[in-house]
N, C-alpha and C positions, 0 to 999 in steps of 0.2 A: 214433437215429440217429448214425451220426458224422459230423462237418461235412466231410470227405473224401466223402463220399459223396453229402453234400446239395449241395455246390459242382459235381461232377462232374456231377449231375443237372442243375443250372441251364446250365452250361456247353454242354449236348448236348442243349437239349430246346428245345420252340419256347416262347415266352410266355405265352399261354396254358394250355398244358398245365399249366406251373408254377405258374401261379395257379389252376386244377381241383385241383391234387395238392395244393398246400401251403396255399395259401389260407381257400377254399372247402368242401373235401373233411371228413369227417366225424371225422379222426384226430386226436386234439387230445394233443400232447408232456404236459400240464400235468395231465393225468386219466390218462393210457399212464401216469404215472409214481408214481400213486397204487395202483396196483391190474391186476386184470386184464380188468373188465367197466368200463373208459375210456368204449365206445362209447354202453354204457346211462348209466355216469354223467354222459356229456356231452350225451346226451338229457334226464337230467331235470332239470339244469344249465339247459338252453333253456325246458322247459317252467313250473321254477320265474319262470325270469324275465318269459318270456311273459305269466303270469300277475300276478307284480306290477305288470308296464308296461300290461300290457292292450293287448299287441300281438302279431303271428301268429310263431309257433312260426320260422314257417322266414323271419323277419326278424332271427332274432337268430347273432352267430358269434363265436366268439375267434379272434382273428388276432393276427398279432406273435410274438415268442419266446416264447410261451405256447403256442402252436398248434405251431410248430415246431423249437424250443428253440431256436432259435439267431436272432438279428435279420437281418427281413431290408432293412432301412434299410442303401442304398447307405454312408452317412457312418458305421455302427456297428461294419463288416466283421466280421458274424458273430456280434456278439455274444452270449456263453449268456444265457441265462435266470438269474437271481440272487436273491437275498433283496432286490437296491432296484428289483425290477424291478417295475415296473406288470402289471395284467394289462390285455390292449387287448380292449375288446366293441363290439365293432358294433351298431348297435342302426338299423334300417331302417324310420322311422317321420316323415311330412310334417309329422303334430302337435305328436311335438317338437322336430322343426329347427326349426320353422316360430316355434314358441310358445319355442325362445331364444334362437333368432336375433333374435326382436324385440323379447326383454329386453336384448340388450346393445344391439342401437341404440336404443331406449331409454336406455339408462344413458348411453353415449357422447354423445347426444346433450344431455345436462341433466349432466353431469359426466366424471372420468377414468376411459375401463374397465381394469380394472386388466392388466394384459400384453394391450395392445391389439395389438400385432404381431403376437402367435405368434398370438392369437385370431382376426385377420385374414388371416390365412395358413393357418388349414386351412380357415376360410368358403373361400378361390380354392381349397383342396383338397377342397372339396364334401363337408367334413363340421365337426361341431362336437364338439372335444372337451373333457368336462366329467368331471373326477375328483371321486369321493365325499366327497373332503374340501378342492373350490373353496370359494371365500369365497363369499357370497351377496352382499354389495354393497347389501342390504338390500331387495330388490329383488319381489316377491310373488311374482314364475312363476319363480323360480328359487331362492326359497325352498322353495317348493313343490316342487320338482323335489331338493333338498336332500335335505325331511323325506322323501320318497316312497322312497330308494335307502337311506339310512341305518336306515329300519324293517325294512331285510332284509337288512342287512352282518351283523348278527350272525348270521343264518341260511344264509348262506355260507359264512362261516366253518364254524359249526358242520354244517350237511349235506353242505359239500361240499368242506372242506378248504381253500377259498381266504384264505390268509392275507396276501395283496398287495394292495395299490390297483387299485381298478377305477378305467382309465380311459374312462368311455363315448365312444364315437367315432357321433355322431348324423348318419346321412347323410340326407337325404330321397327317394332310390332306390339301386337296385341298378344302375344304369347306373353313378352318381358313385362308388360303393363298387369296381366294377371299373376306372372310370378310373385313381382314384390308387394301388390295387394294381399291376394292369398298367404305368404308365409307373414305376413305384422298380422292378417285378423287372427292367422294362426299362434302366435305367439299372444296376444290381449286377449282369445279363449283360452291358454295356458294359467294367463294370470289371471286370469275371473275363478277358474278351477282350485287355482292352487289357493290363493284367498278365503276361499272356503274352507280350506282341510284343513289351514294353520288357523 
């Protein structure tokens, strides 16, 4: 995909159409770049995560620049996925959302929660972002999460050639996923229209 074609599509299509095509669809640039069977590989990836985290297959999705090759974040100006990029993985799970939110809440009541503003910003945007290398602060629920994702980190590298840090974005429901990404796409689209006028 060429950046110019992506920008043209965003300028000329409805926000929901952009969301469905580039954020929720089966097309994943990260796997497409690895070979012809990219759609099947994405399905296998989702099945793997589904089994490891014990969540439904359809509650898993890759987003961000790993999905589209270019970042949709309004302030990143279509930055291309690179060696330093994270692979953003959506996990829709009320169970994990509540569990990690409660862990953060408990930590913040007892001591200082590292990166409090960043974590609070994410929560107010409807998700909890936790990397597979995040500190656990000694909280047992967070330690349990880290143990869980670290048990299959090597498998992600070997089976799916995922050599980038994984950023797990845990949402309580799909409405929160849609709301967050629709707002981001709207800002991105507004910025493109404004730059044309200026």
